[in-house]
N, C-alpha and C positions, 0 to 999 in steps of 0.2 A: 206382628213381630217378625223381624228379619231373619233370614236363614242363617245359620251358624257359619262362621268362616270356613271356607272349603280346606283350609289347612289345619284346622283344629282336629286334634285327636284326644280323646279320653283315655288316659291311662287307668286301668282297672283297679288301681290302688285307691283312686278317688272315691269309689263306690265299692270298697273292700268286701262289705257284708253281703253284696248281691252275688248270687251265684252266677256261673258263666252265662246260661241261658238268659237271666235277668239282665246283666250287664250289656250283653250284644243287643237286646231287645230295646233297653231304654236309650242306649246311645244311638241306635238306628232310628228309633221313634222321634228323637230330638233333631233329627236331620244332620246329625254329625256323620261324617264320612269315614271315621277312621278310630281304631281303638288300639291300645297297648294291652297285652296280656300277662298275666303273672302265672308262675309256674303251678302253684298249688291248685287253682280252680280248673286248670287244664287237666292236671293229673286226676283230680276228683272224678271227673267224666272219662278220662282216657284220651290220649293223644288222637287217635283216629276219630272218635266221636267229637272232639273239640276242633277238629279241623273241618269237618263236614258242617258243624254248626256255624263256624266262621264263614265259610263258603256261603251258607244259606243266608247269612245276615247281609251280605252284600257289602260288608265293611273291608277297607283297606286294614292290614296288620302292620303296625308300626314298629313295635320293640316286644321282646320277650323278657320279662323281668322275673326274678334276677338270678344270677349265678355269682361265682366267685368264692369268697370266704375260704382261701387257701394260703393264708400267711403263717400257718403252723409249720414248726420244723418237719423234716422228712419222718416218715413212719406211717402206720396205718391210717390214722386219720387224714393226713394229707393225700394218701393214695385214694381213699374214699372220695374226697373232695374233687380230686382231679377227674375220676371216673364220673361222678355226678355232673360235673361241668361238660363233660362230653356228651352225656344224655341231654343236657340242655340245649347243647349245640343242634343236636338233631331236632329236638323240639322246634327249635326258632326256624330251622329250613322248612320243616313240614308245615308250619303256621304260615309262613310267608308264601308258600307255594299255594296254600288254601285261600288266601286273603284275595280281595279284589285286585284289580291292576293298579300298579304303584305301591304296592306292599313291599316293605324292606326286611331283609334277614338281619335284624340286629339283636343280639344278646347283651343285655346290660350287665357288667361285672361291678358288683360292690365287693371289694378285694378281701376285706376282713380286717380286723383289729389285732392287737398285740395278744400273744398267747397270755392265759391267765397267770397272775402273779403266783410264784412258786415254781413255774415251769420254764424250762430253757427259752431264753430269749424274749422273756417277759417284759424288758426295758430296751430291747434292741430294736428301735424304730427303723434305723437304716437298714439292718438286716432283715426285717419284715418286708420292707419295700423291694430288697433284691429277691426274695422268696416269690413276691408278686410277678417279678419280671421272669423269673425260672418257670413259674407255673404257666404263664402265658406263652412262654416258649414252647412248653409241652402241648398246649392247646392249639397252637397257631396251625399246625398241619391239619388237625380235624376241621378247624373253621374253614380253612381253604378248601378242603374236600367237600364241605357241606356249602360252600357259597355263603357263609355267615361272617358278619363283622363282629368282633368283640369290642364293646363299647365301655372302656374304663370310666367309671363314674367317680369323679373325686367328690368327697363328703366334707362338710364343714368340720373344722378342726376339733370341735367338740365330741365328734364320734371318732376319733383317731384311736383311742384306747380300745374301742370295743367293736367297731364295725368297719373302719376304712382307714388304713394307714396312709392312704393318698389323699392329701388334703386341698390341693390347688389343681386347676387345669394345668399349669405349668408342669406339675410333677406327672400327671397323667400322660402328658405328651412326651415328657422325657422318656417315660418307658415304652410308650407306643413307637417311638422313633427307631427302635430296634427291628421293626417289622413294617410290611407293607401296609399303606394307608388303607387299602380296602379289607385287611384282615384284622388290625388293631386300630382303633380310633378312640374318640372320647365322647362322653355325655356331657352336654353343656346343660346344667341345671340350675335355674336362677337362684333357688333356695340355698345352695351349697356354695355358691361362688360369687354372690353380690358384693360381699365385703371386702374382697380381694383387691388390694390397690394396683395389682398388675392384671387385673381380669380383661380389660379392653385389650391389651396387648396380646394377652394369651388367646383370646378369641380370633384376633387377627392372624396369630401364628398358627392356630388350629386350622383356620380356613386356607392358609398358604399351603400348609402340609396336606390339605384334603382330608382332615381326621374329625369334623364335626359329624358324627354318626347321628346324633339325635339332639334336639333342643327341647328342654323340658321346663315348664313354667308353673310356679305358684309363689306365694308371698310369704313374707317373714313379718311377724308382729309380736311385740313384747308386751307383758311379760310371758316368757316360755312356760308351758306346763311342767310339772313334776316330770313327766316322760317326754323328754325333749324330742324323741322320734316322731312324736304326734303334734308337732308344732307348726305345721304348714296350714296355708290359708288361700283362700280364692285369690286369684290375681286382683289387684286393685284394693284389696283390704289391709294392706301393710305398707311396709317402707321401700320396697325394691323399686328401683328405676328400671322399669321395663323398656322405657323409651331408649335409653343409652345402650343397654344389653341387646335389645332386638335389633337396633340400628346397625350394632357392631356385628352380630350374626348375619344380618341381611346383606351386609357390605362385603362378607366373605363368598357370597354367591349361594349360601345354603337356600335351597327352595323347595324342601320337602315338608313332611308334616310336623306340627309342633304339638307335643302333649301337655296336657293339664295334669299332673300328677300331685295328689294331696294325701297327707296322713293326718288326720284329725279325728278324734273320737266324735265330736259333736257332728261334723259332716258326715261321718259313717252312719251315725243314728238318724240321719235325714233320709226321707224317702229318696231312693237311688234317682228316680226321674226328676225330683226337684233339685238334687245335688248337680246333675248334669246340666239343668236349665241354669243354675246359678253359675256354674263354671263356663257355660256358653256366653252368659252376659258379661262375666269379668273378663273373659278373653276378648270379646268384642270391644270392650271399654278400654283396656289396657295393652293389648298385645296387637290386635288387628290394625289399629291406626298407624302401625309402624312397619307393616307389611305391604310391599308393592302389589297392586291388584293383577291377578292373572299370573303370578310368578311361580305357582307350583309346577314342578316337573312330574309328568305322568310316568 
């Protein structure tokens, strides 16, 4: 069996039911060199312990997932969210420092959906996006101080009401444009943007502006499950054209790690070592052929 692609990172969501120790172990045992972590498993063991575990694993740290959820109008809930995002920034900085050389301090932002029906702004999509811009404006100085890049992740429009009012890469870039590129950038996730008729132009724009913080891959296959959040698949198991999307990302000069991030109950129920092995194989077949050899920047 060939070694995993050196640019492959396993996002911890792919093996969600594995605790942090297990996630680090099965990723390293598979020969994968990098991992993206989630806040909840890190907080379960404590940040200092998680950082030591990451160092001991020898893995690069690629992203911290996730923060955001700050679209609500001004009030106690919004203040609490902003404060929690500041905690997440510090977590990302600490973990990036603990990872192997080449680790990146990137905090993925899923910005939040509309307020619940009956509350102010429940149908104000434009206003919600402006509150995203305002929240990032508050957080940008903290990100600068910590050396962390805030990576706005556009989500497929089916999540606009409850999870993310930013639905296209172009919208994410419009918000990011108010800030330096090393402070606010975008997450390019194939699952969320493959459908967009402007996706290739938006990837080119993101590259020209230096705003591709991370590239994440998984596949789209119908029919979708009742819980559409859990509808991601291994690369190559669905309809996404990884050739055109990866070629577009590579053409921008992006040369860092690429995460496989999957939300899928059946995959979560799989032995995590097996899930990582299948992810490695799917990446090798669907993504690696479109990556130039030896192009990763240390």
